[in-house]
C-alpha positions in Angstrom: -101.0 -69.9 -38.8 -104.1 -70.8 -36.8 -105.1 -74.2 -38.0 -108.4 -74.3 -36.1 -109.6 -70.7 -36.9 -107.7 -70.3 -40.1 -109.7 -72.8 -42.1 -110.6 -71.9 -45.6 -112.6 -70.3 -47.0 -111.9 -67.8 -44.2 -114.9 -65.8 -42.9 -115.0 -63.5 -39.8 -117.8 -62.7 -37.5 -117.1 -59.0 -37.8 -117.2 -59.1 -41.6 -119.6 -61.8 -42.5 -120.1 -60.3 -46.0 -116.5 -61.2 -46.9 -115.0 -64.6 -47.8 -111.3 -65.1 -48.5 -109.6 -68.0 -50.2 -105.9 -67.7 -50.5 -102.6 -69.5 -50.9 -99.6 -67.8 -49.4 -98.1 -65.9 -46.5 -98.7 -62.3 -45.4 -95.4 -61.3 -43.8 -96.5 -58.0 -42.4 -99.8 -59.2 -40.9 -98.8 -58.3 -37.3 -97.5 -54.9 -38.2 -100.6 -54.1 -40.3 -102.9 -55.1 -37.4 -100.9 -52.9 -35.0 -100.7 -49.9 -37.3 -104.4 -49.8 -38.1 -105.7 -51.2 -34.8 -107.3 -54.3 -36.3 -108.7 -56.8 -33.8 -107.9 -60.2 -35.3 -110.2 -63.1 -34.6 -107.8 -65.7 -35.7 -104.0 -66.3 -35.8 -104.2 -66.6 -39.5 -102.1 -64.1 -41.5 -104.7 -64.0 -44.3 -107.0 -62.2 -41.9 -104.9 -59.0 -42.5 -106.0 -59.0 -46.1 -109.7 -59.1 -45.1 -109.3 -56.2 -42.7 -107.3 -54.1 -45.2 -109.9 -54.7 -47.9 -112.7 -53.8 -45.5 -110.9 -50.6 -44.5 -109.9 -49.3 -47.9 -110.9 -51.5 -50.8 -109.0 -53.8 -53.1 -106.4 -51.3 -54.4 -105.6 -50.2 -50.8 -105.3 -53.9 -49.7 -102.9 -55.2 -52.3 -100.6 -52.1 -52.0 -100.4 -52.8 -48.2 -99.6 -56.5 -48.3 -96.0 -57.7 -48.0 -95.9 -61.4 -48.8 -96.4 -64.1 -51.4 -100.0 -64.8 -52.2 -102.7 -65.7 -54.7 -106.2 -64.8 -53.4 -109.8 -64.4 -54.0 -112.2 -62.2 -52.0 -115.9 -62.5 -52.4 -117.8 -59.4 -51.2 -121.5 -60.4 -51.0 -122.6 -56.9 -49.8 -121.1 -55.2 -52.9 -121.7 -58.3 -55.2 -118.0 -58.3 -56.2 -115.3 -60.9 -56.7 -111.6 -60.0 -56.7 -108.6 -62.0 -57.7 -105.0 -60.9 -56.9 -101.5 -62.2 -57.1 -98.3 -61.1 -55.5 -95.7 -59.1 -57.4 -93.3 -61.9 -58.3 -96.0 -64.6 -58.8 -94.5 -66.9 -56.1 -97.9 -68.4 -55.5 -99.5 -69.7 -58.7 -103.0 -68.7 -59.8 -104.8 -69.8 -62.9 -108.3 -68.8 -64.1 -110.9 -69.5 -66.7 -113.2 -66.6 -67.5 -115.7 -66.3 -70.3 -117.5 -63.3 -71.8 -120.8 -64.8 -70.7 -119.9 -64.6 -67.0 -118.3 -67.9 -66.0 -115.3 -67.6 -63.7 -113.2 -70.3 -62.1 -109.8 -70.2 -60.5 -107.3 -72.6 -59.0 -103.7 -72.7 -57.8 -103.0 -75.5 -60.3 -103.9 -75.4 -64.0 -104.8 -79.1 -63.9 -107.6 -78.2 -61.4 -109.4 -76.4 -64.3 -108.8 -78.9 -67.1 -112.0 -80.8 -66.7 -114.1 -77.6 -67.1 -115.8 -77.8 -70.5 -117.5 -74.7 -71.9 -118.0 -75.7 -75.5 -114.6 -74.4 -76.5 -115.4 -70.9 -75.3 -112.8 -70.9 -72.6 -109.1 -71.4 -72.0 -107.0 -71.7 -68.9 -104.8 -68.6 -68.3 -102.1 -67.9 -65.8 -103.0 -64.9 -63.7 -100.4 -62.1 -64.1 -98.2 -61.3 -61.1 -98.6 -57.9 -59.5 -102.2 -57.6 -60.7 -105.7 -57.7 -59.4 -109.1 -58.1 -61.2 -112.5 -56.9 -60.1 -115.7 -58.7 -61.2 -119.3 -57.7 -60.7 -121.7 -60.4 -59.9 -125.0 -60.0 -61.7 -128.3 -61.2 -60.2 -127.8 -64.6 -61.9 -124.3 -65.1 -60.4 -122.4 -64.4 -63.5 -119.1 -62.7 -63.1 -118.5 -59.7 -65.3 -114.9 -58.3 -65.5 -114.9 -54.6 -64.5 -111.2 -53.9 -64.5 -107.7 -55.4 -64.4 -105.1 -53.4 -62.5 -101.3 -53.7 -62.3 -100.8 -52.5 -58.8 -97.1 -52.9 -58.6 -94.2 -53.5 -60.9 -90.7 -54.9 -60.2 -88.6 -52.0 -59.1 -91.4 -50.0 -57.6 -90.9 -48.7 -54.1 -93.3 -50.7 -51.9 -96.0 -48.9 -49.9 -96.5 -51.5 -47.3 -95.7 -51.5 -43.6 -92.6 -53.5 -42.8 -90.5 -54.2 -39.7 -88.0 -51.4 -38.9 -84.4 -52.5 -39.6 -82.0 -51.7 -36.8 -78.3 -52.4 -37.5 -76.6 -54.5 -34.9 -73.0 -54.4 -33.8 -70.8 -56.2 -36.3 -73.4 -56.1 -39.0 -71.4 -55.9 -42.2 -74.4 -54.3 -44.1 -74.9 -51.6 -41.5 -72.8 -49.1 -43.4 -74.2 -49.7 -46.9 
C-alpha cells in the first residue's frame, strides 16, 4: 500500500474521469499490471481495479480481480456509478438507494442510519459476488441500470494468479 499516493478517493492523472473508493486488498494487482502492461502511478493495489475498468468495463474488471473488496467507481465521462463486492463478502458494503435517485453507501450500516428520506429508504447489505451499475442523470440522481451476479461460490475464477510451482518436500505436490 502506498500511503502517500494511495489516498482515497483514488484518482489518477492518466484517468482523471475515474474516482475509486474501496475497502480491501487486490491480491493479483502486480500480475494484472504485468499481464496487461499497465503503468501504475501509485503503489496502491486498488489502482489495478481502475486500470481494469478503463480497459474493459465493469464486468471485465470484477472478473479479473482476485481479492477481498467492496468498492465504488465513479465514471464522470460516462456519467456512471458502480458498486461491487467480492465473492465471499469479506469486506462489508451497505447501501441506501431510492427509486427517486438517491444513493448512499458505506462499509458500516451505522454510517447510513442518520440518513432520513421520509421513510422511503432502508439500509441493505450489498450482496457478495455482485456489482450494480447506475446512470447519473443531469441532476445527479442515480438510476439503477442493472445488478449482475458476476461470480458464484464454486465457479472457476477467470482472474490472473501467481503460478504455483511445487517445491521439494511439498506434501501437496502430488495431489
